N, CA, C and O atoms as a DFTB+ gen file, in Angstrom:
192 C
 N C O
     1  1      99.547     120.576     128.754
     2  2      98.195     119.958     128.593
     3  2      97.132     120.972     128.794
     4  3      95.978     120.680     128.479
     5  1      97.409     122.126     129.284
     6  2      96.403     123.143     129.643
     7  2      95.603     123.633     128.448
     8  3      94.406     123.370     128.339
     9  1      96.279     124.350     127.551
    10  2      95.535     124.965     126.410
    11  2      94.850     123.945     125.527
    12  3      93.706     124.159     125.126
    13  1      95.514     122.836     125.209
    14  2      94.832     121.897     124.285
    15  2      93.703     121.277     124.981
    16  3      92.719     120.942     124.321
    17  1      93.742     121.089     126.244
    18  2      92.578     120.494     126.957
    19  2      91.376     121.404     126.852
    20  3      90.244     120.974     126.633
    21  1      91.695     122.787     127.033
    22  2      90.585     123.754     126.912
    23  2      89.938     123.727     125.546
    24  3      88.730     123.888     125.377
    25  1      90.856     123.502     124.538
    26  2      90.416     123.488     123.109
    27  2      89.503     122.278     122.929
    28  3      88.468     122.400     122.274
    29  1      89.847     121.109     123.488
    30  2      89.028     119.927     123.417
    31  2      87.668     120.115     124.053
    32  3      86.643     119.629     123.575
    33  1      87.714     120.864     125.183
    34  2      86.403     121.098     125.872
    35  2      85.506     121.965     124.981
    36  3      84.311     121.710     124.832
    37  1      86.115     122.986     124.404
    38  2      85.356     123.908     123.507
    39  2      84.818     123.140     122.316
    40  3      83.666     123.301     121.911
    41  1      85.712     122.273     121.748
    42  2      85.284     121.379     120.595
    43  2      84.130     120.471     121.013
    44  3      83.186     120.261     120.252
    45  1      84.215     119.951     122.195
    46  2      83.119     119.071     122.667
    47  2      81.787     119.859     122.696
    48  3      80.757     119.384     122.218
    49  1      81.843     121.055     123.261
    50  2      80.598     121.879     123.278
    51  2      80.127     122.151     121.986
    52  3      78.924     122.044     121.745
    53  1      80.987     122.513     121.066
    54  2      80.545     122.799     119.693
    55  2      79.937     121.576     119.045
    56  3      78.952     121.674     118.313
    57  1      80.518     120.434     119.313
    58  2      79.947     119.203     118.741
    59  2      78.598     118.970     119.204
    60  3      77.714     118.621     118.421
    61  1      78.376     119.162     120.556
    62  2      77.018     118.955     121.085
    63  2      76.045     119.874     120.409
    64  3      74.930     119.476     120.072
    65  1      76.473     121.137     120.203
    66  2      75.567     122.116     119.561
    67  2      75.263     121.661     118.146
    68  3      74.124     121.758     117.690
    69  1      76.276     121.166     117.450
    70  2      76.062     120.716     116.038
    71  2      75.162     119.508     115.983
    72  3      74.286     119.445     115.121
    73  1      75.343     118.522     116.887
    74  2      74.529     117.362     116.925
    75  2      73.095     117.708     117.227
    76  3      72.198     117.144     116.599
    77  1      72.839     118.571     118.120
    78  2      71.423     118.948     118.445
    79  2      70.818     119.661     117.244
    80  3      69.650     119.438     116.924
    81  1      71.584     120.509     116.577
    82  2      71.083     121.262     115.422
    83  2      70.755     120.222     114.332
    84  3      69.722     120.317     113.670
    85  1      71.638     119.239     114.157
    86  2      71.447     118.232     113.113
    87  2      70.191     117.408     113.415
    88  3      69.461     117.078     112.480
    89  1      69.898     117.054     114.705
    90  2      68.728     116.349     115.091
    91  2      67.501     117.208     114.829
    92  3      66.468     116.685     114.410
    93  1      67.586     118.507     115.062
    94  2      66.495     119.382     114.831
    95  2      66.178     119.422     113.346
    96  3      65.012     119.450     112.953
    97  1      67.238     119.424     112.509
    98  2      67.077     119.422     111.042
    99  2      66.426     118.112     110.572
   100  3      65.518     118.118     109.741
   101  1      66.915     116.979     111.127
   102  2      66.333     115.705     110.772
   103  2      64.829     115.662     111.111
   104  3      64.016     115.168     110.331
   105  1      64.487     116.195     112.302
   106  2      63.086     116.212     112.700
   107  2      62.234     117.051     111.763
   108  3      61.130     116.665     111.380
   109  1      62.776     118.211     111.404
   110  2      62.102     119.139     110.483
   111  2      61.891     118.402     109.121
   112  3      60.802     118.454     108.551
   113  1      62.926     117.735     108.626
   114  2      62.834     116.995     107.377
   115  2      61.860     115.836     107.407
   116  3      61.173     115.588     106.416
   117  1      61.783     115.124     108.512
   118  2      60.878     114.044     108.580
   119  2      59.383     114.544     108.664
   120  3      58.462     113.903     108.158
   121  1      59.212     115.711     109.325
   122  2      57.923     116.304     109.415
   123  2      57.459     116.726     107.968
   124  3      56.313     116.502     107.580
   125  1      58.374     117.325     107.221
   126  2      58.099     117.781     105.822
   127  2      57.866     116.597     104.924
   128  3      57.047     116.676     104.008
   129  1      58.591     115.450     105.163
   130  2      58.417     114.272     104.373
   131  2      56.994     113.693     104.585
   132  3      56.332     113.250     103.647
   133  1      56.562     113.719     105.858
   134  2      55.214     113.265     106.140
   135  2      54.163     114.174     105.471
   136  3      53.134     113.678     105.012
   137  1      54.397     115.441     105.413
   138  2      53.557     116.394     104.730
   139  2      53.491     116.056     103.203
   140  3      52.432     116.104     102.577
   141  1      54.664     115.719     102.657
   142  2      54.668     115.300     101.216
   143  2      53.810     114.117     101.017
   144  3      53.059     114.050     100.044
   145  1      53.897     113.104     101.974
   146  2      53.104     111.891     101.827
   147  2      51.603     112.227     101.886
   148  3      50.790     111.542     101.265
   149  1      51.251     113.247     102.609
   150  2      49.817     113.620     102.678
   151  2      49.403     114.636     101.654
   152  3      48.234     115.009     101.552
   153  1      50.408     115.092     100.875
   154  2      50.173     116.102      99.837
   155  2      49.943     117.495     100.372
   156  3      49.268     118.288      99.715
   157  1      50.474     117.830     101.536
   158  2      50.252     119.116     102.161
   159  2      51.526     120.029     102.039
   160  3      51.592     121.076     102.683
   161  1      52.449     119.654     101.277
   162  2      53.665     120.467     101.299
   163  2      53.439     121.773     100.522
   164  3      52.928     121.807      99.403
   165  1      53.867     122.851     101.214
   166  2      53.843     124.151     100.528
   167  2      55.168     124.394      99.776
   168  3      56.248     124.171     100.324
   169  1      55.069     124.852      98.526
   170  2      56.242     125.016      97.701
   171  2      57.003     126.214      98.234
   172  3      58.189     126.311      97.919
   173  1      56.463     127.113      98.988
   174  2      57.198     128.258      99.522
   175  2      58.247     127.831     100.425
   176  3      59.231     128.557     100.560
   177  1      58.148     126.676     101.095
   178  2      59.142     126.099     101.976
   179  2      60.457     125.853     101.196
   180  3      61.565     126.202     101.604
   181  1      60.216     125.227     100.052
   182  2      61.479     124.863      99.252
   183  2      62.091     126.096      98.606
   184  3      63.310     126.217      98.482
   185  1      61.191     127.035      98.184
   186  2      61.712     128.252      97.559
   187  2      62.456     129.052      98.542
   188  3      63.439     129.702      98.184
   189  1      62.029     129.041      99.809
   190  2      62.717     129.593     100.951
   191  2      63.026     131.081     100.804
   192  3      63.611     131.682     101.705
């Protein structure tokens, strides 16, 4: 049970990082959507 348990712990940490990154991305998208609504979107953001 030792090695697999460590793997699960590592997976849990990675999942937390992924979820927080996903939430950051959602926040960024919602901010940009609001900018689109106000007509303030810069095309350079999409060209990236």
